N, C-alpha and C positions, 0 to 999 in steps of 0.2 A: 181260697188257699192263701196262707200268710207266707211271704217271702222274706228271708233274712239275708242281708248283704254284709259280708265280712270285709274288713279293711285288708288290702293285699299283704301288708307287713305282718298281720296277725296270723296269716296262714303259713308263714315261713319260720324256720327254726331260728332261735335267738342268735346262734353263731353266725348264720348267714346275714342277719340284719346288722350285726356288728361289722362284718366284713364290708357290706355295702356302705355303711356309714363312714368307716375309715377310708374306703376307696374314694368316696365322694369328697371327703376332707382333703385327701392327698391331691385329687384332681383339681380342686379349687385352689390349693396352694400353688400347684404347678402352673395353672393358668394365670394366677396373679403374678407369679414370678416372671413369666414370659411377657405379660403385658407391661410390667414395670421395666423390664429390660428393653423392650421396644420403645417405650416412652423416653427413658433417660438417654438412649443412644440416638434416636432419630426425631423425636418430637419436642422434647423439652428445650425451651429457648435458652441460649447462653446468657450469663449475667453481663450487665453493662460494666466492663472492666474499668472504665474511666471514673466510675463512682468511687473507686478505692483511692484514687489520687492521680496526679498528672505525670508521675514518674514511675518507671519500673527499673529494677536492678536485676541484672542477669549475670550469674557466674558461669565460667566455662563457655563464654559467648563467641569464641572464634571458630568453633567447629560444631558439626553435628546438631544435636537437639538444641543446645544453647543458642547457637547462631540462628536456627530456624525460629526459636521462640522470640528472639530479638526482632527479626523481620515481621513476625505476626503481631507483636506488640506495637511496633511502629505503624503497621497497617491499621491498628485500632485507634491510633491517634495519641499514643503515649510517648513521652520523651524517655530517653534511655541512659542508664549508667551501665556501661559494659565492663566486665572484669575478665581479664585474661593474663596469661603469663608472658605472652609474646607481643611486644609493642608493635611490631610490623604487621602482624596479623590483626591486631586490634584496630589499627589505622585502616587496613584494607576493608575490614567488615564495616567500620564506621562510614567509610567513603561509599561503599556499596549501598548501605541503607540510606544515606543522604541523597544519593543520586536517584533512588526510587521514591523516597519520601522526604522531599526538600524541607518540609516544615518541622521535621523531627530534630529536637535538640539532643545532642549526644555528648556525654562525658565519659572518657576512658580512664580506667584505673589499671595500671600494670601491677599484678599481684599474683604471685605463685603460691598457691595454697599449701604446697609442699615446703615452702620456705619459711620466712619469719612471719608467723601469724600475727603477732602483736603489732608489728610495723604495718602490715597490710590492712588489718582491721582498723588501725588508727587512721590510715589513709581514707578508708571508706567513710569513717565517721566525719572526717573533715569535709569530704566532698558532698555528703548528703545533708550536712547542716543547713537547715532552712528550706530544704526541698521537700515537696509533698510526695514522698516515696510511698506509693500505694500498693505496689506489687513487687514481691521478691521471688525470683526463680532461682532456687539453689540447685543448679544443674551440674556444676563442676564435680568430677569424680574420676577415679582411675580404677582399672581392673588389672588382672594378670595379663602379661603379654600373650600367654596361651595357657591352657589348662595344665595344672601340675599338682602333685601331692603336697600336703602341708609341709613336710620336711624339706621339700625342694624350694620353698619360698625363702629367698635370701633376706638378710636383715634390712637392707635398704628398701626393698619392695614392701616388706611387712610394715616398716615405719611409715612409708608414704601412703599406703592404703588406709591406715588408721588416721593419720594426720589429715589427709585430704577429705576422705569420705565421712569421717566422724567429727574430728575436732574442727576442721575447716567450716563445715556446714553449721555446726553449733555456734562458732564464734561470729560468723557473718550474720546469722539470725539474731544473735545477741546485740549486734551493732544496729540493726535496722528496726527491730521490734519496738524499742522505746518511742520512736517517732510515731509509729502506728498507734500505740497506746495513747499518746498525747492527743492525736487527732481522732481517736476512737473509730478508726477504719483502716482496713488493709487486708491483703491476701498474700499468704505464703505458700508456695508450691515447692515441695522437696521431691526431687526426682529419685525414686527408689528403683527397685529392680525385681523382676519375676524370680531372680535367683534366690531371693530371700522369702518371697511370699507365695507366688503362684506355683512354682515348682517345689515339691516337698523337700528335695535335697539337690542343690546344684553342685554335684560332686566335682572335685578337683579345683574348686574355686572357693574353698572354705572361708578364708578371711574376707574376701570380697562379699560373699553372701552374708556373712555375719555383720559387716559394716552397714550393709543395706537393711538388715533387720533392725539395727539401731535406728536408722532413719525412719523406718515405719513406726517404731514405738515412740520415738521422739516426737514425730508429727502427731500421732494420736493423742499424746498427753497435752501438747500445746493446743490442739483443737478443743479439748475439753476445758483447759484452763482459760482460754481467751475467747471462746465463742460468744460469751455475753459481753465482750468488750468491743464488738464490731469487727473482729479480726477472724478471717477464715483461713484455717491451716489445713493443708491437704498433702498427702503422700500419693504421688502418681506412680503406678506400678506397670511399666511397659515390659513386654517380652522383647524379642529381637527387633531392632530398628536398624536400617541400613546406614551405618556410621563407621568411621574409622575404628572406634573403640571396639565395636562388635566384629570388626574385620569382615563386614558384609558390604559389597560394592553395589549390588543391584537390589532394588525394592521389588516386592511382589505383593500379592493379596494379603498374605499373613505377615509380611515383613515390610512395613511402610517406610517411605523415605522420611528423613528428619522433618521435612516440611509437612508431610502428611500427618506425622505424629503431633507436631506442634499445633496444627489447626485443631486436631481432636482434643489436645490437652487444654487449649483455651476454652473450648466449649464446656469442659467440666470444671473449670476453675471456679472456686467458691461454693461448690456443692458438697458431695460426700467427703469425709475425712480420708478415705482411701478409695482409689478408683483405678480402673484400667481403661484409659480414655479411647484407645483405638479398638473399636468393637470386635474385629476378627480375633484380637488377642483374647477377648473374654470367652470366645468359643473354645479356644485351646485350653484356657483355664478350666472351663467346665469339663472338658474331656479328661484332662489330667487328674482332676479330683474325683472323677467317676471310676478311675482305674485303681487297682490295689497298689499300695505304696511300694511293695517289693518289685512290682513290674516296672514302675516309673524309675525306681533306683537302678534297676538292671539296664534299662534303656539309656538313662543318663550317663551311667558309668561307661558303657560301651561307646557312646557318642563322644564323651569328653576324653577318653583314652585315645581316640583317633585324632582329636585336636592336639593333644599332648605330643603324639608321635610326629605329626606334621611340624609342630613348633620345634621339636628337638632336631629334626632333620634340617630345618632352616638354619638353626643356630650352628649346627656342625658345618654346614656349607660356608657360613660366614667365617668360621675359624680357619677353614682350609684356604680361604682366599688370600 
């Protein structure tokens, strides 16, 4: 008796074979994405930051993420150029860093990015002349005191948001970049925000979110323009971090301290042009993008309206005092 063996796929309908094939492709892509996420967050070694140069320049270095970045860069053996608007705070931070890392050379530049940009940028150019500035951390930025509708944003706040978050970052980068080009090496980190990238609509913070969207696009363009010149440009996109600007005092699993964020940020420096360095934030990112946009909008609006109400109550109490 002659036996005939049929291939399993030939006994199934064509539509079922297509579904199985598409399912296999989807499973492979999902598995690859998960493995990539695990690698970049937990296995991939950080770059040797000192290869970019011996000096790092940090804006907004007297508080929060900027201050934490300064400490971490000193820990990596880099000398520092610290920029801040308050001379007393600058000196305090410098003293703290020197006491912990005595070999670190530090230069302070008093510069309010909401003030005279030409004068401040000129001061930066003078200080960095002849220095091997390999890392630039554009961290300085301002947000709303609390959530508010666009028509409630006064002229001074509107002007400062655009001047500090857009023009300030652009002008500081313009001052530091030529030296990196000359040496054919460097790394620029622009601190963006989930308000512009991760969360589809950060309601009641319209101008702030728009300025951070500029930072993202600015960074992406510079990344492409200068990646063949030895310069790595990156926009880091954090969600909530326990800082004064975020009005969050305590850190948690999903809300890192400034130091916790800075440690993660340096691990990602020099890699992808846009990243969310603190890995629990990327879990929130994935969740938000899996939800319908109208659901996220509704949640954000309700959340921000509560922040607005608390802010207005605080303002009214101040007026009554």
